[in-house]
C-alpha positions in Angstrom: -86.5 129.0 15.6 -90.2 129.6 16.3 -91.9 127.8 19.1 -95.6 127.3 19.7 -97.1 126.2 23.0 -100.4 124.3 22.9 -102.3 123.6 26.1 -105.0 121.0 25.7 -107.8 120.5 28.3 -109.6 117.3 28.1 -113.3 117.5 29.1 -113.2 115.3 31.9 -108.0 112.9 36.0 -107.2 111.0 41.3 -107.4 108.0 46.8 -108.9 109.1 49.9 -110.3 108.5 53.3 -113.4 110.7 53.8 -116.5 111.0 55.8 -119.5 112.7 54.2 -123.0 113.5 55.1 -126.0 115.5 53.7 -129.6 116.3 53.7 -132.5 114.0 53.0 -135.1 113.9 50.3 -137.9 111.6 49.1 -136.9 109.0 46.5 -139.6 109.2 44.0 -139.1 105.6 42.7 -140.2 104.1 46.0 -143.0 105.2 48.2 -141.3 104.1 51.5 -137.7 105.1 50.9 -135.5 107.9 52.2 -132.6 109.3 50.4 -129.5 110.9 51.8 -127.0 112.8 49.7 -123.3 112.5 50.5 -121.0 115.0 48.8 -117.3 115.8 48.7 -115.2 118.2 46.7 -111.5 118.4 45.6 -110.3 121.9 44.7 -106.6 122.8 44.9 -105.8 125.2 47.7 -102.7 127.3 47.7 -102.8 127.3 51.6 -102.7 123.5 51.6 -100.9 122.4 48.5 -100.1 118.9 49.8 -103.7 118.0 50.2 -104.6 114.9 48.2 -108.1 114.3 49.6 -111.6 115.4 49.1 -113.2 117.9 51.4 -116.5 117.0 53.1 -119.1 119.5 51.8 -122.2 117.9 53.3 -124.6 119.0 56.0 -124.3 116.9 59.1 -127.4 114.9 60.0 -128.3 112.5 62.7 -126.8 112.2 66.2 -123.7 114.4 65.2 -125.8 117.4 64.4 -126.5 120.1 66.9 -125.9 119.0 70.5 -123.3 116.4 69.8 -121.5 118.0 67.0 -118.3 119.0 68.9 -118.2 115.6 70.6 -118.4 113.8 67.2 -115.7 115.9 65.7 -113.3 115.3 68.6 -114.0 111.6 68.5 -113.9 111.2 64.7 -117.5 110.0 64.6 -119.7 110.7 61.5 -123.4 110.1 61.2 -126.3 109.9 58.7 -129.8 110.4 60.0 -131.9 107.5 58.7 -135.5 108.3 57.6 -137.2 105.5 59.4 -140.4 107.5 60.0 -142.6 107.8 63.0 -144.2 105.9 64.6 -141.5 103.2 64.4 -141.4 100.7 67.2 -139.4 97.8 68.8 -140.9 95.3 71.2 -138.4 93.7 73.5 -138.7 90.2 74.9 -137.0 90.6 78.2 -134.7 87.6 77.7 -131.1 88.0 78.9 -129.4 86.4 76.0 -128.1 89.2 73.7 -130.6 87.9 71.2 -132.9 89.4 68.6 -135.4 90.6 71.2 -132.8 92.9 72.7 -131.4 96.1 71.3 -129.9 94.2 68.3 -128.3 95.3 65.1 -126.9 93.0 62.4 -125.1 95.4 60.0 -123.9 94.9 56.4 -120.5 94.3 55.0 -118.5 97.1 53.4 -119.5 98.0 49.9 -117.6 99.1 46.8 -119.6 101.7 44.9 -118.9 102.9 41.4 -119.3 106.6 40.7 -119.5 107.9 37.1 -119.0 111.4 35.7 -121.1 113.0 32.9 -118.2 112.3 30.6 -118.3 108.6 31.4 -115.2 108.5 33.7 -115.5 106.1 36.6 -114.0 105.7 40.0 -114.8 103.6 43.1 -115.3 104.3 46.7 -115.7 102.0 49.7 -118.5 102.6 52.2 -118.1 101.0 55.7 -120.9 100.9 58.2 -118.9 101.2 61.4 -121.7 101.5 64.0 -125.1 102.8 64.9 -126.6 105.6 67.0 -130.2 105.1 68.3 -132.8 106.5 70.7 -135.5 104.2 72.2 -138.3 105.7 74.4 -140.8 104.0 76.6 -143.7 105.3 78.7 -143.9 103.1 81.7 -143.9 106.1 84.0 -142.1 104.5 86.9 -138.9 106.4 86.5 -136.9 103.2 86.0 -135.0 101.9 83.0 -136.7 98.4 82.5 -133.7 96.9 80.6 -130.3 95.5 81.4 -127.8 97.5 79.2 -124.8 96.7 81.3 -123.2 94.4 78.6 -122.7 94.9 74.9 -121.3 92.3 72.5 -119.8 92.9 69.0 -119.5 96.6 69.5 -118.0 99.2 71.8 -120.2 101.8 73.4 -118.7 105.2 72.7 -121.4 107.5 74.0 -124.4 107.1 76.4 -127.0 109.3 78.0 -126.4 107.5 81.3 -129.8 105.7 81.3 -132.4 108.4 81.8 -135.6 107.2 83.2 -137.5 106.9 79.9 -134.9 107.2 77.1 -132.1 104.9 75.9 -129.6 106.8 73.7 -126.4 105.2 72.6 -123.6 105.5 70.0 -121.9 102.2 69.4 -119.1 101.3 67.1 -118.4 97.8 65.6 -115.3 96.0 66.9 -114.2 95.2 63.3 -114.9 98.9 62.2 -117.1 97.6 59.4 -114.2 96.3 57.4 -115.1 92.6 57.5 -118.4 90.9 56.6 -121.7 91.3 58.4 -121.4 92.1 62.1 -123.9 91.8 64.9 -124.1 93.9 68.1 -126.5 93.4 70.9 -127.1 94.4 74.5 -127.9 91.9 77.2 -131.6 92.5 77.4 -134.4 94.8 76.4 -137.5 94.8 78.5 -140.7 92.9 77.6 -142.5 96.1 76.5 -143.0 98.3 73.5 -140.4 101.1 72.7 -140.7 103.8 70.1 -137.7 104.7 67.9 -137.7 108.5 67.2 -134.2 108.3 65.6 -131.8 105.8 64.1 -128.5 106.9 62.6 -125.6 105.2 60.7 -122.0 105.7 61.9 -119.8 105.2 58.8 -116.6 105.8 56.9 -116.0 106.4 53.2 -112.7 105.6 51.6 -112.8 107.7 48.4 -110.5 107.5 45.4 -107.5 109.9 45.3 -108.6 112.9 43.3 -105.2 113.2 41.6 -106.2 110.1 39.6 -109.6 111.5 38.5 -110.5 114.0 35.8 -112.6 117.0 36.3 -116.3 116.5 36.8 -119.0 115.5 39.1 -119.0 111.7 39.8 -122.3 110.2 40.9 -123.4 106.9 42.3 -125.8 105.3 44.8 -126.5 102.3 46.9 -129.5 101.0 48.7 -130.1 99.4 52.1 -133.2 97.6 53.4 -134.0 98.0 57.1 -136.2 96.0 59.4 -136.2 92.4 60.6 -134.6 89.1 59.5 -133.1 89.2 56.0 -132.8 93.0 55.9 -129.4 94.7 55.2 -129.9 96.4 58.6 -131.5 93.6 60.7 -132.7 95.1 63.9 -134.0 91.8 65.4 -137.5 90.7 66.2 -140.4 92.9 67.0 -139.4 95.8 64.7 -141.9 97.9 62.8 -140.6 100.7 60.7 -142.6 103.2 58.7 -139.8 103.5 56.1 -138.0 100.3 55.3 -135.5 101.5 52.7 -132.6 103.9 52.7 -130.9 105.2 49.5 -127.5 106.8 49.7 -126.5 109.0 46.8 -122.9 110.1 46.3 -121.6 113.2 44.5 -117.8 113.7 44.3 -116.8 116.9 42.6 -113.2 117.3 41.1 -112.1 120.8 40.2 -108.5 120.5 39.0 -106.5 123.4 37.8 -103.8 123.6 35.2 -102.1 126.7 34.0 -98.9 127.8 32.2 -97.5 131.3 32.1 -94.8 132.2 29.6 -93.2 135.7 29.5 -93.6 137.8 26.4 -91.3 136.8 23.5 -91.2 133.1 24.5 -92.5 132.1 21.1 -89.0 132.6 19.7 -85.8 130.9 20.9 -82.4 132.1 19.6 -79.7 129.4 20.3 -76.4 130.7 21.5 -73.1 129.1 22.6 -72.6 128.9 26.4 -70.5 132.0 27.1 -71.2 133.7 23.7 -69.7 133.5 20.3 -66.2 134.9 21.1 -64.5 131.5 21.0 -65.7 131.0 17.4 -65.2 134.5 16.1 -61.8 134.9 17.7 -60.3 131.4 17.5 -62.6 129.5 15.2 -63.3 127.0 18.0 -66.6 125.2 17.3 -69.0 125.5 20.3 -69.9 122.3 22.0 -73.5 123.4 22.6 -76.0 125.9 21.2 -78.7 126.5 23.8 -81.7 128.5 24.9 -83.7 128.0 28.1 -87.3 129.3 27.9 -88.6 129.8 31.4 -92.2 129.7 32.5 -94.3 129.0 35.5 -96.7 126.0 36.0 -99.6 125.4 38.3 -101.3 122.1 38.3 -103.0 119.4 40.4 -103.5 116.7 37.8 -101.6 114.4 35.5 -100.6 115.7 32.1 -98.4 114.7 29.1 -96.0 116.8 27.0 -95.5 116.0 23.3 -93.9 117.7 20.4 -95.0 118.5 16.9 -92.1 119.2 14.5 -91.9 121.1 11.3 -88.9 119.0 10.4 -89.4 115.6 12.2 -86.4 113.2 12.3 -86.6 109.4 12.4 -85.5 109.2 16.1 -88.4 111.5 17.2 -86.4 114.6 17.6 -87.2 117.8 15.8 -84.8 119.3 13.3 -83.8 122.8 12.3 -82.9 123.5 8.8 -81.2 126.2 6.6 -82.8 124.7 3.5 -79.7 122.8 2.6 -79.0 120.8 5.7 -81.0 119.8 8.7 -79.6 119.2 12.2 -81.3 117.6 15.2 -82.6 119.7 18.0 -82.7 118.3 21.5 -85.7 119.5 23.6 -86.1 118.8 27.3 -88.3 120.1 30.1 -87.6 120.7 33.7 -90.6 120.7 36.0 -89.6 120.8 39.7 -92.3 119.2 41.9 -93.4 116.8 39.1 -92.6 113.2 38.5 -92.1 112.1 34.8 -93.3 108.7 33.6 -92.0 106.8 30.7 -92.1 103.0 30.1 -89.8 102.1 32.9 -91.2 104.1 35.8 -90.9 107.5 37.5 -88.2 110.1 37.9 -88.3 113.7 38.9 -88.7 115.8 35.8 -85.3 117.5 35.6 -84.1 118.0 32.0 -86.6 115.4 30.9 -86.2 114.6 27.1 -89.1 115.3 24.8 -89.7 113.9 21.3 -92.5 113.7 18.8 -94.2 110.4 19.4 -97.6 108.7 19.4 -96.7 105.6 21.4 -94.2 106.9 24.0 -95.5 110.3 25.2 -94.1 111.2 28.7 -96.6 111.8 31.4 -96.1 113.9 34.5 -97.8 113.9 37.9 -97.6 116.3 40.9 -95.1 114.8 43.4 -97.0 116.1 46.5 -100.4 117.3 45.8 -101.0 120.6 43.9 -98.2 122.8 42.5 -98.6 126.5 42.4 -96.5 129.0 40.3 -93.5 126.6 40.1 -90.7 128.1 38.0 -89.8 125.7 35.2 -88.1 125.8 31.8 -87.9 124.2 28.3 -84.4 123.7 27.0 -83.7 123.8 23.3 -80.2 122.9 22.2 -78.0 121.5 19.4 -75.1 119.4 20.7 -71.8 118.1 19.3 -71.1 117.1 15.7 -74.2 118.8 14.2 -72.7 122.2 15.1 -69.7 121.4 13.0 -72.1 121.0 10.1 -73.8 124.3 10.8 -70.6 126.4 10.8 -69.8 125.2 7.3 -72.8 127.2 6.1 -71.9 130.8 7.1 -74.5 133.5 6.5 -77.4 131.1 6.6 -80.1 130.7 9.2 -81.2 127.4 10.8 -84.7 127.5 11.9 -87.8 125.3 12.4 -91.1 125.3 14.1 -91.6 123.2 17.3 -95.0 123.0 18.9 -94.9 121.9 22.5 -98.2 120.3 23.5 -99.2 120.2 27.2 -102.2 117.8 27.5 -103.8 117.9 30.9 -106.2 115.3 32.3 -108.9 117.7 33.3 
């Protein structure tokens, strides 16, 4: 019996919690808009085979760059530097009411963003604005902080510069972590004077799709936020003047699945034998219960795939046959793939002696059980069982054979 193995790679297959950042560039479509690129990548790693998440591949910007990088990492804080431009200003009103004349931020609800690959595959991610980081400066020259920042509503203060004489720098996080609707945060009072804003940063989280359910490719998408006063996505209260009033966020998620089969030399031919040899037949004419051959191979994969058959002698029940030219008997084909789950119509099961047939409508699919699988020893089992063997032994001196093509079709 001759066997062919066909591996198909589709040009294009996976959920995750991620935080991503990257550099800025000018968005050509709008004169007053900054663009920040957020990138992540999934590449299987033999040293971390259970990983099911993207890896942040972006350059850190904003408050978490440089001086505060270690602090941000230890406190799970991630920032994007907003291109608000200089000079940008805020005029306080000195009223102790946590109002729009104070340090005030009304932040947007979470967004669901669609990313699309060049092949047209789509996935969705969720972006949550979880807080802000800001720096306000004033030039009164009296060495005193002219504002009451002792109370904060709607957010939790997670970092402060301890009120230096002319600079207010804070990192604040929303109490709802950005998972609800719009949310407002405000300090008790900002003095009735002009402040400059040399920096304004987003604190955020991204929940990405699981790469195991995505096909290979680069997935791109974007979203846009307006910044400024009342009605803006980022409403900073009254008395705000920003040089740049728009922020574009671009997303690039790169999926680099791998899928590989390694068969030893000679695997293209399977010779079926009774378990324990032919002696029971030659010596005692006892018909074997099974004729079998296990073809071993190794598999490495991080994505879903299907396995189908193409038969030289297809039978009505989907099995392949082998024939001596006079009679044809059914051949049972099964695959054992440790570390993979097999899926048919009724759910999942570990792929142990999983039956294969030739089918267009019910092709079994397999998924890595725990992330990527590397060099996992597996095998294809070819066997004739039971009554058909009694038919075969009535044709001594003939050879039963047939071609079976095993098709591995990976979602990459």
